[in-house]
Structure formats: structure tokens, C-alpha cells
C-alpha positions in Angstrom: -18.4 3.5 -6.7 -16.7 5.6 -4.5 -18.3 9.2 -5.3 -16.3 13.0 -4.5 -18.6 13.7 -2.2 -17.8 10.0 -0.1 -14.3 10.9 -0.2 -14.5 14.5 1.2 -17.3 13.6 3.9 -18.7 17.0 4.2 -15.3 18.6 5.2 -14.9 20.4 1.9 -17.5 22.5 3.0 -16.2 22.5 6.7 -12.5 22.7 5.6 -12.9 25.2 1.7 -9.4 27.0 2.7 -7.9 23.7 2.9 -9.4 22.4 0.1 -6.6 23.7 -2.2 -7.0 22.8 -5.9 -4.3 20.1 -5.6 -5.9 18.6 -3.5 -9.0 18.3 -5.4 -6.9 17.2 -8.2 -5.0 14.2 -6.1 -8.5 13.4 -4.7 -10.5 13.3 -8.4 -7.4 11.5 -10.2 -7.1 8.8 -6.6 -11.1 7.8 -7.2 -10.7 7.0 -10.8 -8.0 4.7 -9.9 -10.1 3.2 -6.6 -13.4 2.9 -8.2 -11.4 0.9 -11.2 -9.7 -1.7 -8.7 -13.9 -1.6 -7.1 -15.6 -2.4 -10.6 -12.5 -5.0 -11.0 -13.4 -6.7 -7.4 -16.6 -6.6 -8.1 -18.1 -5.7 -4.9 -19.1 -2.7 -3.6 -17.0 -1.0 -0.4 -18.0 2.4 0.9 -15.2 4.8 2.2 -14.2 4.9 5.1 -11.8 7.7 5.3 -10.9 10.4 2.1 -9.7 13.6 2.7 -8.4 14.9 5.9 -7.6 18.3 6.6 -4.3 18.4 8.6 -6.4 19.5 11.4 -8.8 16.5 11.3 -5.7 13.9 11.0 -4.0 15.7 13.7 -6.8 14.7 15.9 -7.0 10.7 14.5 -3.1 10.3 14.8 -0.6 13.1 15.7 2.1 10.8 15.2 1.7 11.3 11.2 0.7 14.9 10.4 2.5 13.6 6.5 -0.6 10.9 6.3 -1.4 10.6 2.1 -4.9 11.5 3.3 -4.3 15.0 3.9 -3.5 15.6 0.5 -6.3 13.9 -1.2 -4.2 10.9 -2.3 -5.0 8.1 0.1 -8.4 6.5 0.9 -9.5 3.9 3.9 -12.5 1.2 2.1 -14.8 -1.2 4.9 -13.2 -4.3 4.2 -14.8 -6.4 7.5 -15.3 -9.6 5.9 -11.3 -9.0 4.6 -12.9 -10.0 0.7 -10.7 -7.0 -0.8 -7.7 -7.3 1.4 -7.4 -10.7 -0.1 -8.6 -9.9 -3.5 -5.8 -7.2 -3.5 -3.0 -9.6 -2.0 -3.4 -12.4 -4.9 -4.2 -9.1 -7.1 -0.6 -7.1 -7.0 -0.5 -6.8 -10.9 -3.8 -4.3 -10.8 -2.5 -2.1 -8.2 0.9 -1.3 -9.6 -1.1 -1.3 -12.9 -3.2 1.6 -12.0 -0.7 3.1 -10.0 -2.1 2.4 -6.0 0.1 1.0 -2.8 -1.5 -0.5 -0.4 -0.6 -0.4 3.5 0.0 -4.0 5.4 -3.4 -5.9 6.0 -2.2 -6.9 9.6 -2.2 -2.8 10.4 -5.3 -2.1 9.1 -7.8 -4.8 10.9 -11.3 -3.9 9.0 -10.3 -1.8 6.0 -8.1 -1.6 3.2 -5.5 1.7 3.0 -4.4 3.0 -0.4 -2.9 5.6 -1.5 -1.6 6.6 -5.1 1.8 8.1 -4.3 4.6 5.1 -3.5 5.9 5.2 0.1 9.3 5.2 1.2 10.3 1.3 0.9 8.5 1.7 -2.5 6.9 -1.6 -1.9 3.7 -2.1 -3.1 2.3 -3.4 0.0 3.9 -1.9 2.9 4.3 -0.9 7.0 3.4 2.0 7.6 
């Protein structure tokens, strides 16, 4: 189970002015969905990256200032063995039911990126 503490990674204390009420609500809503997905998957996973204030996002990827991580709508889950990716691809109906979208696994070699906002393409599995 991913906690808000794990999702925020201390950034809620370091960047308190950036963590708005809307971002906090998005984060809580996302974690309900992600934790249900992980329950169905049946194996624990840790959060590689959750909420990122814009300052952090621009350090990580200056070309993606509109990342869903900035608004608390995305999470990256550890998946070095690829089991979660494969399970998600074989069970897309769970992602659809939960309102989650997954970045194309070819773009995320050791993690699974999930978000609760539809990408521009509207596809359940999308290319960045």
C-alpha cells in the first residue's frame, strides 16, 4: 500500500506553498485507485516518484513542465521485474474501471507510470 507520506517523499514539508488543496485532493484520489490496482495485482510495489513541485519537475525533465506529477495526478511504481507492466497490459479492464492510464512500457524500463488524467490521445496505454 502506498501512503501519502511515500507519495510526497517529504516534498510536502519542503515545498508547503506548492502543495495546494487541489493537489492534495488529487493525490488522495489517485492513491485510492493505485492501491486498489496493487491489491488486485497481489504484490507490493514502492513509489519511485509521486508528487513533484514544478521546481523538482523542471530539474528532472525540463521538457515536461505539464507532467501530471506536478498536479498530484501521476505516480511511478517500481517494477524492475516487469511483472506489474505485464499484468496491467493483460488486465486493461482494471485500469479502465479505476480510471487509470499507463505510459507505454517501452518508455519506462524499470517502473510503471500511472495517471488518473486521460492523455491527449485518450488511449489507456499511451506514448509520452
